[in-house]
C-alpha positions, 0 to 999 in steps of 0.5 A: 393391354389388360382391361380396365377395372371398371369393365372387368367389375361391371361384367361380373355385375351384368352377369349376376343382374341377369341371373338375379333377374331371372330368379325374381321372375321365379319367385325364388327368394332363396336363389336372389339371397345366394346370388346376392352373397356370391355376387359381393364375395365375388366382387371382393375376390375380384377386386383383390386380385385387380389390387394385386395385378396393378401393385405387380404391373406398376413400373420397378422406376416408379417410386412406391406409391401409397396404395394397396398392399399385395402380400396383405391382399394375398393373406385377404384372398386366402382368408375368404377362400377358407371360409 
């Protein structure tokens, strides 16, 4: 069974929180800003990937639910990566 969305996002936040706290303790404001931007970028990418996972793993017998469009999600990831 795949990990839940909340668990994955909590793990991501925990990793960045530890690095951010170390940078704050070292009074490295540049590193803190970099970590903040990186966290936001990684969180967005991860949420898009989780949306794709959810869309792909949906049972084919079910009627399509109004939810994330996997093609649009892939386009978003592509745009983010190209930056």
